[in-house]
C-alpha positions as CSV (number, residue, x, y, z in Angstrom):
1,M,-108.9,-225.7,-124.5
2,R,-112.5,-226.5,-125.4
3,G,-114.5,-223.7,-126.9
4,K,-117.7,-222.3,-125.5
5,H,-120.8,-222.2,-127.6
6,V,-122.1,-218.8,-128.8
7,H,-125.0,-217.5,-126.7
8,V,-128.5,-216.9,-128.1
9,F,-130.9,-214.6,-126.3
10,K,-134.5,-214.4,-127.1
11,T,-135.6,-210.9,-126.2
12,H,-137.0,-207.8,-127.8
13,C,-136.5,-205.4,-124.9
14,T,-133.6,-203.4,-123.7
15,R,-132.8,-205.4,-120.6
16,L,-130.4,-208.2,-119.9
17,P,-131.9,-211.7,-120.3
18,E,-131.7,-213.8,-117.2
19,E,-131.1,-217.3,-118.6
20,P,-129.2,-217.5,-121.9
21,E,-129.5,-220.6,-124.0
22,F,-126.5,-222.2,-125.7
23,V,-126.4,-223.2,-129.4
24,L,-123.9,-224.6,-131.8
25,L,-122.3,-222.6,-134.6
26,E,-124.5,-224.1,-137.3
27,M,-126.6,-221.7,-139.4
28,Q,-130.2,-222.2,-140.6
29,S,-129.3,-223.4,-144.1
30,L,-133.0,-223.9,-145.0
31,L,-133.3,-220.1,-145.2
32,A,-131.3,-220.2,-148.4
33,E,-134.0,-222.3,-150.3
34,G,-135.8,-220.3,-152.9
35,Y,-132.8,-218.0,-153.7
36,K,-130.7,-218.6,-156.8
37,S,-128.0,-216.1,-156.2
38,R,-125.2,-217.3,-153.8
39,S,-124.8,-213.8,-152.5
40,Q,-128.5,-213.6,-151.6
41,M,-128.3,-217.0,-149.9
42,A,-125.3,-215.9,-147.9
43,R,-126.9,-212.6,-146.9
44,V,-130.1,-214.2,-145.6
45,V,-128.4,-217.1,-143.8
46,T,-125.6,-215.1,-142.2
47,E,-127.7,-212.1,-141.1
48,N,-130.2,-214.5,-139.5
49,W,-127.4,-216.2,-137.6
50,A,-125.9,-212.9,-136.4
51,A,-129.3,-211.6,-135.3
52,Q,-129.7,-214.8,-133.1
53,N,-126.2,-215.1,-131.8
54,I,-124.2,-211.9,-131.6
55,Y,-124.1,-209.9,-128.4
56,C,-123.1,-206.3,-128.0
57,V,-119.4,-205.9,-127.1
58,S,-119.9,-202.3,-126.1
59,C,-122.2,-203.0,-123.2
60,E,-123.6,-206.0,-121.3
61,F,-126.6,-206.4,-123.5
62,N,-126.7,-209.9,-124.9
63,S,-128.2,-209.4,-128.4
64,I,-128.1,-207.0,-131.3
65,L,-131.1,-205.9,-133.5
66,R,-131.4,-205.7,-137.2
67,T,-131.7,-202.2,-138.8
68,A,-134.5,-201.3,-141.2
69,A,-134.2,-202.7,-144.7
70,N,-131.8,-200.7,-147.0
71,T,-130.1,-198.9,-144.1
72,R,-126.7,-197.9,-145.5
73,A,-123.5,-199.4,-144.0
74,I,-125.2,-200.5,-140.7
75,D,-126.8,-203.9,-140.4
76,F,-127.3,-204.2,-136.7
77,Y,-127.5,-202.0,-133.6
78,C,-127.6,-202.5,-129.8
79,G,-131.0,-201.7,-128.3
80,A,-129.3,-200.6,-125.1
81,C,-126.2,-198.6,-125.9
82,K,-127.0,-197.9,-129.6
83,A,-123.7,-199.2,-130.8
84,N,-123.8,-199.9,-134.6
85,Y,-122.5,-203.0,-136.4
86,Q,-121.8,-203.9,-140.0
87,L,-121.5,-207.5,-141.1
88,K,-119.2,-208.7,-143.9
89,S,-119.3,-212.4,-144.6
90,G,-117.8,-214.9,-147.1
91,R,-116.6,-218.4,-147.4
92,H,-112.9,-217.4,-147.8
93,W,-110.8,-215.8,-145.1
94,N,-108.4,-213.0,-145.9
95,D,-106.6,-211.4,-143.0
96,Q,-104.9,-208.9,-145.3
97,R,-107.9,-207.0,-146.9
98,I,-111.6,-207.2,-147.4
99,P,-113.7,-205.3,-150.0
100,D,-116.0,-202.5,-148.8
101,A,-118.3,-200.1,-150.5
102,G,-117.6,-196.6,-151.9
103,Y,-114.2,-195.1,-151.2
104,Q,-115.4,-191.5,-150.7
105,A,-118.3,-192.6,-148.5
106,M,-115.9,-194.6,-146.3
107,I,-113.4,-191.7,-145.9
108,S,-116.2,-189.3,-145.0
109,A,-117.5,-191.8,-142.4
110,I,-114.0,-192.0,-140.8
111,K,-113.6,-188.3,-140.7
112,S,-117.0,-187.8,-139.1
113,D,-116.6,-190.8,-136.7
114,A,-119.6,-192.5,-138.2
115,V,-118.0,-195.9,-139.0
116,P,-119.8,-198.9,-137.3
117,N,-118.1,-201.7,-135.6
118,L,-117.2,-204.3,-138.2
119,L,-118.0,-208.0,-138.0
120,V,-116.0,-210.2,-140.4
121,L,-117.5,-213.6,-140.7
122,Q,-116.3,-216.7,-142.5
123,Y,-118.6,-219.6,-143.0
124,T,-118.1,-223.1,-144.4
125,Q,-119.7,-224.8,-147.3
126,Q,-121.9,-226.6,-144.7
127,W,-123.1,-223.3,-143.3
128,T,-121.2,-223.3,-140.1
129,V,-119.3,-220.5,-138.6
130,R,-115.5,-220.9,-138.9
131,N,-114.2,-217.4,-138.0
132,L,-115.7,-214.2,-136.7
133,M,-113.6,-211.2,-136.0
134,L,-114.6,-207.8,-134.6
135,V,-112.9,-204.6,-135.6
136,P,-114.0,-201.8,-133.3
137,S,-115.2,-198.6,-135.1
138,F,-112.4,-196.5,-133.5
139,F,-109.7,-198.6,-135.3
140,F,-110.5,-197.3,-138.7
141,T,-108.2,-194.7,-140.2
142,E,-107.8,-193.2,-143.6
143,T,-104.5,-195.1,-144.1
144,A,-106.4,-198.4,-143.6
145,I,-108.6,-197.7,-146.6
146,E,-107.3,-198.6,-150.1
147,K,-108.9,-197.0,-153.1
148,R,-109.9,-199.4,-155.9
149,R,-109.8,-198.6,-159.6
150,P,-112.9,-196.9,-161.0
151,L,-115.4,-199.2,-162.7
152,S,-115.1,-199.3,-166.5
153,L,-117.2,-197.1,-168.8
154,N,-119.1,-200.3,-169.8
155,A,-120.1,-201.0,-166.2
156,R,-123.6,-200.2,-164.9
157,R,-122.1,-197.8,-162.4
158,A,-119.4,-196.5,-164.7
159,G,-116.7,-194.5,-162.9
160,W,-117.7,-195.6,-159.4
161,V,-114.8,-196.0,-157.0
162,G,-114.9,-198.7,-154.3
163,C,-112.4,-199.5,-151.6
164,N,-110.7,-202.2,-149.6
165,I,-110.2,-202.3,-145.8
166,L,-106.6,-203.1,-145.2
167,L,-106.8,-205.4,-142.2
168,K,-103.1,-205.8,-142.2
169,T,-102.6,-202.2,-141.2
170,I,-104.9,-202.6,-138.1
171,P,-103.0,-203.4,-134.9
172,P,-103.8,-206.7,-133.0
173,E,-105.8,-204.8,-130.4
174,G,-108.3,-203.9,-133.2
175,K,-108.8,-207.4,-134.4
176,I,-110.8,-209.2,-131.8
177,R,-111.5,-212.9,-132.5
178,I,-114.9,-213.9,-131.3
179,V,-114.7,-217.2,-133.1
180,A,-111.3,-218.6,-134.2
181,D,-111.2,-221.9,-136.2
182,G,-114.6,-222.9,-134.9
183,V,-113.8,-222.2,-131.3
184,T,-115.8,-219.4,-129.5
185,A,-114.2,-217.1,-127.1
186,D,-115.9,-216.2,-123.8
187,A,-118.0,-213.1,-124.1
188,T,-116.4,-211.6,-120.9
189,V,-113.0,-211.9,-122.5
190,I,-114.2,-210.3,-125.8
191,R,-115.8,-207.4,-123.9
192,H,-112.6,-206.9,-121.9
193,Q,-110.6,-206.6,-125.0
194,Y,-113.0,-204.1,-126.5
195,Q,-113.1,-202.0,-123.3
196,K,-109.3,-202.1,-123.0
197,A,-108.9,-200.3,-126.3
198,R,-111.9,-198.0,-125.9
199,P,-109.9,-195.0,-124.7
200,L,-108.8,-194.5,-128.3
201,A,-112.4,-193.6,-129.1
202,R,-112.0,-190.4,-127.1
203,L,-109.4,-189.1,-129.5
204,K,-110.6,-187.0,-132.4
205,A,-110.8,-188.9,-135.6
206,S,-108.2,-186.6,-137.2
207,L,-105.7,-187.4,-134.4
208,R,-106.4,-191.1,-133.9
209,G,-104.7,-192.2,-137.2
210,W,-101.2,-191.3,-136.0
211,A,-101.7,-193.1,-132.7
212,L,-102.9,-196.3,-134.4
213,N,-100.1,-196.3,-137.0
214,V,-97.5,-195.9,-134.3
215,L,-99.1,-198.8,-132.4
216,T,-99.0,-200.9,-135.5
217,V,-95.2,-200.3,-135.9
218,V,-94.7,-201.0,-132.2
219,H,-96.1,-204.5,-132.8
220,K,-93.8,-204.9,-135.8
221,I,-90.8,-204.6,-133.4
222,G,-91.9,-208.1,-132.3
223,R,-91.1,-207.7,-128.6
224,I,-93.2,-206.7,-125.5
225,D,-90.4,-204.4,-124.3
226,F,-88.9,-201.9,-126.7
227,C,-87.1,-198.6,-126.8
228,L,-87.6,-195.3,-128.6
229,R,-84.8,-196.2,-131.0
230,D,-86.8,-199.3,-132.1
231,V,-89.7,-197.1,-133.1
232,Y,-87.5,-194.6,-134.8
233,A,-86.4,-197.5,-137.1
234,F,-89.9,-197.1,-138.8
235,E,-89.5,-193.4,-139.3
236,E,-89.4,-193.7,-143.1
237,E,-92.5,-196.0,-143.2
238,L,-94.5,-193.4,-141.1
239,A,-93.2,-190.6,-143.3
240,L,-94.6,-192.2,-146.4
241,L,-98.0,-192.3,-144.7
242,Y,-97.7,-188.6,-143.7
243,P,-95.6,-186.9,-146.5
244,D,-96.5,-183.4,-145.3
245,N,-95.1,-184.0,-141.8
246,R,-91.5,-182.9,-141.4
247,N,-91.2,-183.8,-137.7
248,V,-91.9,-187.5,-137.7
249,R,-89.7,-188.3,-134.7
250,E,-91.4,-185.6,-132.6
251,K,-94.7,-187.0,-133.7
252,I,-93.6,-190.6,-132.7
253,R,-92.7,-189.4,-129.1
254,Q,-96.1,-187.6,-128.9
255,Q,-98.1,-190.6,-130.0
256,L,-96.3,-192.9,-127.6
257,Q,-97.5,-190.6,-124.8
258,V,-101.0,-190.8,-126.3
259,L,-100.8,-194.6,-126.3
260,R,-99.5,-194.5,-122.7
261,D,-102.4,-192.3,-121.6
262,A,-104.8,-194.8,-123.3
263,G,-103.3,-197.6,-121.2
264,L,-102.0,-199.5,-124.2
265,I,-98.3,-199.1,-123.4
266,R,-96.2,-198.4,-120.3
267,F,-93.4,-195.9,-120.0
268,M,-90.6,-197.6,-118.1
269,G,-88.2,-194.7,-118.1
270,R,-85.1,-193.6,-120.1
271,G,-86.7,-194.2,-123.4
272,Q,-87.9,-197.7,-122.5
273,Y,-91.5,-198.9,-123.1
274,S,-93.6,-202.0,-122.7
275,L,-96.8,-203.2,-124.4
276,V,-99.7,-203.8,-122.0
277,S,-100.9,-207.4,-122.4
């Protein structure tokens, strides 16, 4: 299947543009001139590309706006629905983990439901977009955050503790591929995927973690149709994530009901379930 080009919309108001233009996935590499640091080059070029090409997945607005300089953790926002976005970019693709900022700040953001939608961008040496993945804000849990070692006493920020986002712990519903191997998905499909999982956002942050971890192990079963016994097979794995919980099986049954109510799985009767495609 041939991929569609990413849309660019030239607008500064909160209304839907009428006639979108189509562009290729090339970035404006000339913006990197005058910078010596590779990280500065990447920031300038990738943020410019995102500002011109990324649309809001939370609503029908076809562009996102840059936040003010030095805004912490948030790089873009939607002028219509106010959804927030953070951009992480690099030349190398890692679908297991990506580095983030401070550990404690990230945990606090998760607990207070203040995490922005995450855009993970991979670009080539020729400054073209290779991959772009969206992780909706409501897919972040404390168990998806890995604490890094404190910086050494000789470091400028001695003792500072960073973190990694463990992408491998996030279920497939939370890893939406806007661009995959240079091929762009249709915006309608991307928005549908986002809206399909959005009922999870209605759960309290303190409760959402269990539901997402159960959804993750359901995918590990490797089948569309599964039974309660299949999920129980991951009881020890879930118990390690929640060592204070002494009723893991009861919690599994409860979270399967939560996932059913969210429209992500179907209850087929007599302990039988099915993933919603």
